[in-house]
Structure formats: C-alpha cells, structure tokens
SERO-4910 file (N, C-alpha, C, O; in steps of 0.05 Angstrom, whole numbers):
BEGIN
 pado doro    nc1    nc2    nc3   cac1   cac2   cac3    cc1    cc2    cc3    oc1    oc2    oc3
  Met    A   -470    402    536   -484    384    518   -466    361    510   -443    365    503
  Ser    A   -477    337    512   -461    313    506   -454    311    476   -471    318    459
  Glu    A   -430    301    470   -422    297    443   -428    268    434   -423    261    411
  Ala    A   -438    252    452   -443    224    446   -466    221    426   -484    238    425
  Trp    A   -465    200    411   -485    195    390   -512    188    403   -513    171    420
  Gln    A   -532    203    395   -559    199    405   -578    189    384   -602    184    389
  Gly    A   -569    187    359   -587    181    337   -593    151    334   -585    135    351
  Lys    A   -606    145    312   -615    117    307   -594    102    291   -582    113    273
  Leu    A   -589     78    299   -572     59    284   -587     34    279   -600     23    297
  Glu    A   -586     23    255   -599     -2    248   -578    -24    245   -559    -21    230
  Lys    A   -582    -45    260   -563    -68    258   -569    -84    233   -591    -94    229
  Ile    A   -548    -86    216   -550   -103    192   -542   -132    198   -557   -151    192
  Asp    A   -519   -135    211   -510   -160    222   -490   -154    244   -489   -131    253
  Asp    A   -475   -173    254   -458   -169    277   -436   -149    272   -424   -139    291
  Tyr    A   -430   -143    247   -407   -126    241   -414   -102    223   -396    -87    215
  His    A   -440    -98    217   -448    -76    200   -472    -62    212   -491    -74    221
  Trp    A   -471    -34    212   -492    -18    224   -499      5    205   -481     16    192
  Arg    A   -525     10    202   -534     30    183   -542     56    197   -557     55    217
  Val    A   -533     79    186   -543    105    194   -563    112    172   -555    119    150
  Pro    A   -589    110    176   -609    114    155   -609    142    144   -603    161    158
  Lys    A   -617    144    118   -619    171    105   -638    189    120   -635    214    118
  Ser    A   -656    178    134   -676    194    149   -664    207    174   -678    223    186
  His    A   -639    201    180   -627    213    205   -626    243    204   -632    256    224
  Lys    A   -619    254    181   -618    284    179   -624    293    151   -620    278    131
  Gln    A   -634    317    149   -641    328    123   -616    331    106   -595    340    115
  Gly    A   -618    324     81   -596    327     62   -580    302     57   -564    302     38
  Met    A   -583    281     73   -569    256     68   -578    244     42   -602    240     38
  Arg    A   -560    238     24   -566    227     -2   -565    197     -2   -578    183    -18
  Val    A   -549    186     17   -546    156     19   -545    149     48   -542    166     66
  Asp    A   -547    123     54   -544    114     81   -514    115     89   -497    115     72
  Gly    A   -509    115    115   -482    111    125   -480     82    134   -499     71    145
  Ile    A   -457     70    129   -452     42    138   -427     42    155   -406     51    147
  Ile    A   -429     30    179   -406     29    198   -398      0    201   -415    -18    206
  Tyr    A   -372     -6    198   -361    -32    201   -350    -34    230   -329    -23    236
  Ala    A   -364    -49    247   -355    -51    275   -371    -72    289   -394    -78    282
  Asp    A   -359    -85    310   -375   -102    327   -386    -85    350   -381    -61    351
  Glu    A   -402    -97    367   -416    -82    388   -396    -69    408   -401    -47    417
  Lys    A   -374    -82    413   -354    -70    432   -342    -45    420   -339    -25    433
  Leu    A   -334    -47    394   -322    -23    381   -343     -1    379   -337     23    382
  Leu    A   -368     -9    373   -389     11    369   -394     27    394   -400     51    392
  Ala    A   -392     14    417   -396     29    442   -376     52    445   -383     73    455
  Asp    A   -351     47    436   -331     69    437   -336     90    416   -333    114    420
  Ile    A   -344     80    392   -349     99    369   -371    119    376   -370    142    368
  Lys    A   -390    110    391   -413    127    398   -406    150    417   -422    168    421
  Lys    A   -382    149    429   -375    168    449   -367    196    438   -366    215    453
  Asp    A   -362    198    412   -356    224    401   -374    230    377   -395    217    374
  Lys    A   -367    249    361   -384    259    339   -379    245    312   -388    254    291
  Ser    A   -364    223    313   -355    211    288   -378    200    271   -378    201    247
  Ile    A   -399    189    284   -422    178    269   -437    201    256   -447    199    234
  Glu    A   -439    224    270   -451    248    258   -436    257    233   -447    266    214
  Gln    A   -409    254    234   -393    260    211   -398    241    188   -397    249    165
  Val    A   -403    215    194   -411    196    173   -437    206    159   -439    205    135
  Ala    A   -456    216    175   -480    227    164   -475    252    147   -487    256    126
  Asn    A   -457    269    157   -450    293    141   -438    286    114   -445    299     94
  Val    A   -420    266    114   -408    258     88   -429    248     69   -427    251     45
  Ala    A   -450    236     80   -472    225     63   -488    247     49   -504    241     31
  Thr    A   -483    273     56   -496    295     42   -480    306     19   -490    324      5
  Leu    A   -456    295     14   -439    306     -8   -451    302    -35   -464    282    -40
  Pro    A   -448    322    -53   -458    319    -80   -445    295    -94   -421    291    -92
  Gly    A   -461    280   -108   -451    258   -124   -441    233   -109   -430    216   -121
  Ile    A   -446    232    -83   -437    209    -68   -450    183    -78   -473    183    -84
  Val    A   -434    162    -79   -443    137    -91   -448    116    -70   -431    111    -53
  Lys    A   -471    105    -70   -480     82    -54   -481     87    -24   -503     88    -12
  His    A   -458     92    -10   -458     95     19   -436    114     28   -417    118     14
  Ser    A   -440    124     52   -418    137     67   -409    116     86   -423    107    104
  Leu    A   -383    107     83   -373     84     98   -355     93    121   -342    114    120
  Ala    A   -354     77    142   -336     81    165   -323     55    172   -336     35    178
  Met    A   -297     55    171   -281     31    178   -279     27    208   -286     46    223
  Pro    A   -269      4    218   -269     -1    247   -252     19    263   -256     21    287
  Asp    A   -233     33    250   -216     52    265   -229     80    266   -215     99    272
  Ile    A   -254     83    260   -267    109    258   -265    124    284   -269    114    306
  His    A   -258    150    281   -259    169    304   -262    197    293   -258    202    269
  Trp    A   -268    216    310   -275    243    303   -252    256    287   -229    256    296
  Gly    A   -258    267    264   -237    280    247   -245    308    240   -261    321    253
  Tyr    A   -233    318    218   -238    345    208   -257    343    184   -248    338    161
  Gly    A   -283    346    188   -302    343    166   -309    314    163   -330    305    173
  Phe    A   -293    299    148   -296    270    147   -287    259    175   -270    270    188
  Pro    A   -299    236    183   -287    222    206   -261    209    197   -259    201    174
  Ile    A   -242    206    215   -219    189    209   -229    161    205   -244    151    222
  Gly    A   -220    148    184   -231    121    179   -256    122    161   -269    101    157
  Gly    A   -263    145    151   -286    148    134   -278    143    105   -256    150     96
  Val    A   -296    131     89   -291    125     61   -316    133     45   -339    127     52
  Ala    A   -312    148     23   -334    155      5   -324    158    -23   -301    166    -28
  Ala    A   -341    150    -42   -335    155    -70   -356    174    -82   -379    172    -75
  Thr    A   -347    192    -99   -366    211   -111   -363    209   -142   -341    205   -152
  Asp    A   -385    212   -156   -386    210   -185   -384    238   -197   -403    254   -193
  Pro    A   -363    245   -212   -361    271   -224   -384    278   -243   -390    301   -247
  Glu    A   -396    257   -255   -418    262   -273   -443    271   -258   -462    281   -269
  Glu    A   -443    266   -232   -466    274   -215   -459    297   -196   -472    300   -175
  Gly    A   -438    312   -203   -430    335   -186   -411    327   -164   -408    343   -145
  Gly    A   -399    304   -166   -380    295   -146   -357    313   -142   -350    329   -159
  Val    A   -344    311   -119   -323    329   -111   -298    313   -103   -299    290    -96
  Ile    A   -275    327   -104   -250    317    -91   -247    334    -66   -244    358    -68
  Ser    A   -246    321    -43   -246    335    -18   -219    331     -4   -213    309      5
  Pro    A   -203    352     -1   -178    350     15   -183    339     43   -167    324     54
  Gly    A   -205    348     55   -211    339     82   -218    309     83   -214    296    104
  Gly    A   -227    298     60   -233    270     59   -208    254     53   -204    232     65
  Val    A   -192    264     34   -167    250     27   -148    250     51   -133    231     55
  Gly    A   -148    273     65   -129    276     87   -106    294     78    -93    288     58
  Tyr    A   -100    315     93    -79    333     85    -53    327    100    -33    341     96
  Asp    A    -52    306    116    -27    296    127    -16    276    106    -17    252    110
  Val    A     -5    287     84      2    271     61     22    249     68     40    253     84
  Asn    A     18    226     56     35    203     59     30    187     85     45    170     92
  Cys    A      8    193     98     -1    177    121    -15    153    108    -33    156     92
  Gly    A     -8    129    116    -20    105    104    -13     80    118      0     80    139
  Val    A    -21     58    106    -18     31    118     -1     14    100     -5     14     75
  Arg    A     17     -1    112     34    -20     96     34    -47    110     34    -49    134
  Leu    A     33    -68     93     35    -95    102     63   -106     96     71   -105     73
  Val    A     76   -116    117    103   -126    113    102   -157    117     94   -166    139
  Arg    A    110   -172     97    109   -201    100    135   -210    114    155   -197    112
  Thr    A    133   -233    127    156   -246    139    158   -275    129    140   -284    115
  Asn    A    180   -288    136    183   -317    129    175   -334    153    182   -358    153
  Leu    A    161   -323    172    153   -337    196    124   -347    193    109   -336    178
  Val    A    118   -368    208     91   -378    210     82   -377    239     98   -372    257
  Glu    A     56   -381    244     44   -376    270     58   -392    292     63   -382    314
  Lys    A     65   -417    287     77   -434    307    104   -424    315    114   -430    337
  Asp    A    118   -410    297    144   -398    304    141   -376    324    159   -372    342
  Val    A    120   -360    322    117   -335    337    102   -338    363    108   -325    383
  Gln    A     83   -356    364     65   -358    387     80   -362    413     72   -349    433
  Pro    A    101   -379    415    114   -383    441    130   -358    451    135   -356    474
  Val    A    137   -340    432    153   -317    440    139   -291    434    151   -270    432
  Leu    A    112   -292    432     97   -269    424    100   -245    443    104   -222    435
  Arg    A     99   -251    469    102   -230    489    129   -216    487    131   -192    488
  Glu    A    150   -232    484    177   -221    481    180   -204    456    193   -183    455
  Leu    A    167   -214    434    168   -200    409    154   -172    411    165   -152    401
  Ile    A    131   -172    423    117   -146    427    133   -127    444    135   -103    438
  Gly    A    145   -138    465    162   -121    482    186   -109    467    193    -86    471
  Ser    A    198   -125    449    220   -116    433    212    -94    414    226    -75    410
  Leu    A    188    -97    402    178    -77    383    173    -51    398    180    -29    388
  Phe    A    162    -52    422    157    -27    438    184    -14    444    186     11    444
  Asn    A    204    -30    450    230    -18    457    245     -6    434    259     14    437
  Arg    A    240    -17    410    256     -8    387    241     12    369    254     26    353
  Val    A    215     13    372    199     32    355    185     52    372    165     46    384
  Pro    A    196     77    374    183     97    391    155    104    381    150    106    357
  Cys    A    137    107    400    109    113    393     97    132    414    107    133    437
  Gly    A     76    147    407     63    165    425     67    194    417     85    200    401
  Val    A     51    212    428     52    240    421     79    252    428     88    250    451
  Gly    A     92    264    408    117    278    413    141    261    419    162    271    426
  Arg    A    137    234    417    159    216    423    180    217    401    175    211    378
  Gly    A    204    225    409    226    227    389    239    200    384    236    181    400
  Gly    A    253    198    362    266    173    355    296    174    359    307    195    366
  Glu    A    309    152    354    338    151    357    353    159    331    377    163    331
  Val    A    338    163    309    350    172    284    352    202    284    332    216    280
  Lys    A    376    213    289    380    242    291    393    251    265    414    241    257
  Ile    A    380    269    251    391    279    225    390    309    224    373    322    237
  Ser    A    408    321    209    409    350    205    388    358    185    376    342    172
  Gln    A    384    385    184    364    395    164    374    389    136    357    383    118
  Lys    A    400    390    131    410    383    105    403    354     98    395    348     75
  Glu    A    405    336    117    399    308    113    369    304    110    360    287     95
  Glu    A    353    320    125    324    319    122    316    325     94    298    312     83
  Arg    A    329    345     82    322    352     54    327    329     35    312    324     17
  Lys    A    349    315     40    355    291     24    334    270     28    325    257      9
  Leu    A    325    266     53    304    247     59    278    253     45    265    236     34
  Leu    A    271    279     44    246    287     31    247    281      1    226    275    -11
  Val    A    270    283    -11    273    278    -40    276    249    -46    264    238    -65
  Arg    A    292    235    -30    299    207    -36    279    187    -24    277    164    -33
  Gly    A    264    195     -3    244    178      8    255    152     19    275    151     34
  Ser    A    242    130     12    251    103     21    279     96     12    293     82     26
  Arg    A    287    107    -10    314    101    -20    335    113     -1    356    101      3
  Trp    A    329    136     11    346    147     32    349    128     55    371    123     65
  Ala    A    326    116     63    327     97     86    344     73     79    360     64     96
  Val    A    342     63     55    358     39     47    387     47     46    404     32     55
  Glu    A    393     70     35    421     79     32    434     84     59    459     83     62
  Asn    A    418     89     80    429     94    106    425     71    126    427     74    150
  Gly    A    420     47    115    419     23    131    394     17    146    393      0    164
  Phe    A    372     30    138    346     25    152    327      8    135    303      6    141
  Gly    A    337     -5    115    322    -23     98    340    -36     78    364    -32     78
  Asn    A    328    -52     60    344    -64     39    331    -59     12    307    -51     11
  Ala    A    346    -64     -9    336    -57    -36    310    -71    -43    294    -61    -58
  Arg    A    306    -95    -32    281   -109    -38    257    -95    -27    235    -98    -38
  Asp    A    260    -79     -6    238    -64      5    227    -44    -16    203    -40    -18
  Leu    A    245    -34    -33    237    -14    -53    219    -26    -74    202    -13    -86
  Glu    A    224    -52    -80    209    -66   -101    179    -67    -95    162    -68   -113
  Gly    A    172    -68    -69    144    -69    -61    132    -43    -54    111    -42    -41
  Thr    A    145    -21    -62    136      6    -55    130     22    -80    145     21    -99
  Glu    A    108     36    -80    100     53   -103    123     72   -110    135     85    -93
  Ala    A    129     73   -136    150     91   -146    177     86   -133    194    104   -131
  Asp    A    181     61   -124    206     54   -109    211     71    -85    233     76    -77
  Gly    A    189     82    -74    191     98    -50    203    126    -54    210    140    -35
  Glu    A    205    135    -79    217    160    -86    199    175   -106    201    170   -130
  Ile    A    181    192    -96    161    204   -113    173    228   -128    185    246   -115
  Glu    A    169    228   -154    180    250   -170    168    277   -164    144    278   -158
  Gly    A    184    297   -164    173    324   -160    175    335   -131    166    357   -126
  Ala    A    186    319   -113    189    328    -85    206    353    -84    227    354    -96
  Asp    A    196    374    -70    210    399    -69    215    408    -40    197    419    -27
  Pro    A    238    402    -29    243    409      0    243    439      5    241    447     28
  Glu    A    246    455    -16    245    484    -12    217    494     -4    214    516      6
  Ala    A    197    477     -9    169    485     -2    163    480     28    142    487     37
  Val    A    182    469     42    178    462     70    190    484     88    213    492     84
  Ser    A    175    493    107    184    515    124    205    506    145    207    482    151
  Asp    A    220    525    155    240    518    175    227    507    200    238    489    213
  Arg    A    203    517    207    189    507    231    181    478    227    183    462    245
  Ala    A    173    471    203    166    443    197    190    425    199    189    403    209
  Tyr    A    213    435    189    238    419    191    245    415    220    253    393    228
  Glu    A    242    436    236    248    434    265    230    413    279    240    398    295
  Arg    A    205    414    272    186    395    284    192    366    275    188    347    291
  Gly    A    201    363    251    204    336    240    230    323    245    232    298    242
  Lys    A    250    338    253    277    326    254    280    304    274    297    286    271
  Gly    A    263    304    295    265    282    315    245    260    311    243    242    327
  Gln    A    229    261    289    208    242    285    215    219    266    200    200    264
  Cys    A    238    221    254    246    200    236    249    173    251    262    172    272
  Gly    A    237    152    241    238    126    254    218    122    276    221    102    291
  Thr    A    198    139    279    178    136    300    152    128    287    147    131    263
  Leu    A    134    117    304    108    107    295     87    129    295     69    129    278
  Gly    A     89    147    315     69    168    317     48    161    338     52    143    355
  Ser    A     25    175    337      4    170    356    -23    170    342    -24    164    318
  Gly    A    -44    177    357    -71    176    345    -79    148    337    -78    130    354
  Asn    A    -87    144    312    -95    117    303    -72    102    290    -77     82    276
  His    A    -47    112    293    -24     97    282    -19     72    299    -23     72    323
  Phe    A    -10     51    286     -6     26    300     14      8    285     20     12    262
  Met    A     24    -12    300     39    -34    288     28    -59    300     27    -62    324
  Glu    A     19    -78    283      7   -102    292     22   -127    281     30   -127    258
  Val    A     25   -147    298     34   -173    289      9   -189    281     -8   -194    298
  Gln    A      7   -197    256    -17   -210    246    -10   -237    234     12   -243    227
  Val    A    -31   -254    233    -29   -280    219    -50   -282    198    -73   -273    202
  Ile    A    -43   -292    175    -62   -296    153    -78   -321    159    -68   -343    156
  Asp    A   -103   -318    167   -119   -341    175   -137   -351    152   -149   -373    154
  Glu    A   -140   -335    131   -157   -343    109   -148   -328     84   -141   -305     85
  Val    A   -147   -343     61   -139   -331     36   -164   -330     18   -176   -351     13
  Tyr    A   -171   -307      8   -195   -304     -9   -188   -304    -39   -205   -312    -55
  Asp    A   -164   -297    -46   -156   -296    -74   -128   -308    -76   -108   -295    -71
  Thr    A   -127   -334    -83   -102   -349    -83    -82   -337   -103    -58   -337    -98
  Glu    A    -92   -328   -126    -74   -317   -146    -60   -292   -136    -36   -288   -139
  Ala    A    -76   -274   -125    -65   -248   -115    -46   -254    -92    -25   -241    -89
  Ala    A    -53   -273    -74    -36   -280    -51     -9   -290    -61     12   -284    -50
  His    A    -10   -307    -82     15   -318    -93     33   -296   -104     57   -296    -99
  Val    A     21   -277   -118     37   -255   -129     51   -239   -107     74   -231   -110
  Phe    A     37   -235    -85     49   -220    -63     65   -237    -43     76   -226    -24
  Gly    A     67   -263    -49     83   -280    -31     70   -285     -5     83   -288     16
  Leu    A     43   -286     -4     28   -290     21     14   -317     21      6   -327      0
  Ala    A     13   -330     45      0   -356     47    -13   -359     74     -6   -345     93
  Gln    A    -32   -377     76    -46   -382    101    -26   -390    123     -8   -406    118
  Gly    A    -29   -379    147    -12   -385    170     13   -368    171     27   -369    191
  Gln    A     18   -352    151     42   -335    150     39   -311    169     17   -300    172
  Ile    A     61   -302    182     61   -279    199     68   -254    183     86   -254    167
  Thr    A     52   -233    187     58   -207    175     58   -185    196     48   -189    218
  Leu    A     69   -163    189     66   -138    205     50   -118    190     55   -113    166
  Met    A     30   -106    203     16    -84    190     23    -59    205     22    -57    230
  Ile    A     30    -38    190     40    -13    201     23     10    190     20     13    166
  His    A     12     26    208     -2     51    200     14     74    212     16     78    236
  Ser    A     26     89    194     43    111    203     44    132    180     29    129    161
  Gly    A     61    152    183     64    172    162     70    199    174     80    201    196
  Ser    A     64    219    158     71    246    166     54    257    189     57    279    198
***
C-alpha cells in the first residue's frame, strides 16, 4: 500500500495549501501547508500531510494545524509541524510536538558582509563550509573530547565552546541564558549516550539539519532589524542543528 498522499488539498495561493476539516473525522481545524508546487510534490510522497490532519484533531487546537516548508514524516507530529492549543479548551503540551531531541533548533548568524562581497566567491565559500563542517548520518567531527570534558560541555554549553576557542564572548550575548542553561545534570546521561555523542561535537548532523548562506532581501520591521544589527543586502548564515 502506497504511503503517498491521496487526499484532497485546496490551493489558497502559490505558497499556501489547505487540508480541509472534512478530510477525516475528528479534525477540529483545517491544516495549512506552506510550500510551493515543487516542494509540495515531494511532501506528498510520505505520510506527513496525514500527520498534519492528525494534529488537527488535538483537543483545544487553535485556528490551524500548520506545516512549514521543511515538513516531513515524524513521530506523531510531522517534522516542521506547528500547532497552538488553548488550555482553557482542553489543550495539551505534547512532547511529540515539541520534540524530544532537546536543544535542536535554528540560529541566524549575522556577518559584516554584503551580497556583492560574497557573490563572486560563493562556490568557493560553499566548498569551504562543506570541508570544515562535517555533515551527514554518523559523520564524526574533528573535535575529540573525553567523557570528562563532555560532562563540562553539557554543563557549560556555549561558554565551554568559547573557552576552548570555538567562539568568542560576543556570541554568548546573542544566546539565551548566555548559552549555559541552569540545572544541567550530566549524571542523568547514560554511558551509552556519552559514547554516541563524543564524536559529534562540531558536526551539523543529518535529516533536516542544514547550513545556508542567505541574504536579507527585504526588511519588514526596521526597528527589530536595527536591534539585531540586520540590514537589507547583508549576508547571514542560518544553521539548523542540535542534539
């Protein structure tokens, strides 16, 4: 039996698609998918849209079950799925929705470069990133640390990276809790997890993890952009990685 999507999708515009409440019994709201037609063709190949519909059945769900452009088949929720629930209406906190690979997330890194600086050397830049940032399933990194040092890393977080030459103090200023979350307990981590993790420090990972060279082509909130030091034409790096 095929896992490809066979249900109905309603086109809202070139980048928004609706999974109507009528798709399956129990849906409380519509599903909305953010994708163009090329992305949608890939999205339809697995069960991720059905998972969007499943999320729409959650108690207390507000407005829509959403799917971002990186949507793919996950555990309960699709990866790239977004939903809000109202506790006054029986809403829930779902570990499967939040994600139990804690600290997986996206970061935007600003640079002092502009598009004209990067465009002539873009191919070389991408090649250099591939050479210096290991990526892919099971790909180990060049940062080799002992279990004792791993424990320090778990407690110190980004501050450990700065102290060991992998960043600078200014990086911490733009990181929640200065990159060092209170209450970290390395004793709660198993020896097997330490063994699996010791070669992963400094790697990008696989799945939907990525590193992109981006340019700011439009500013929607000039005040917020100014606070973050961002401007039109500026080059940034977007990184999706984590545990």
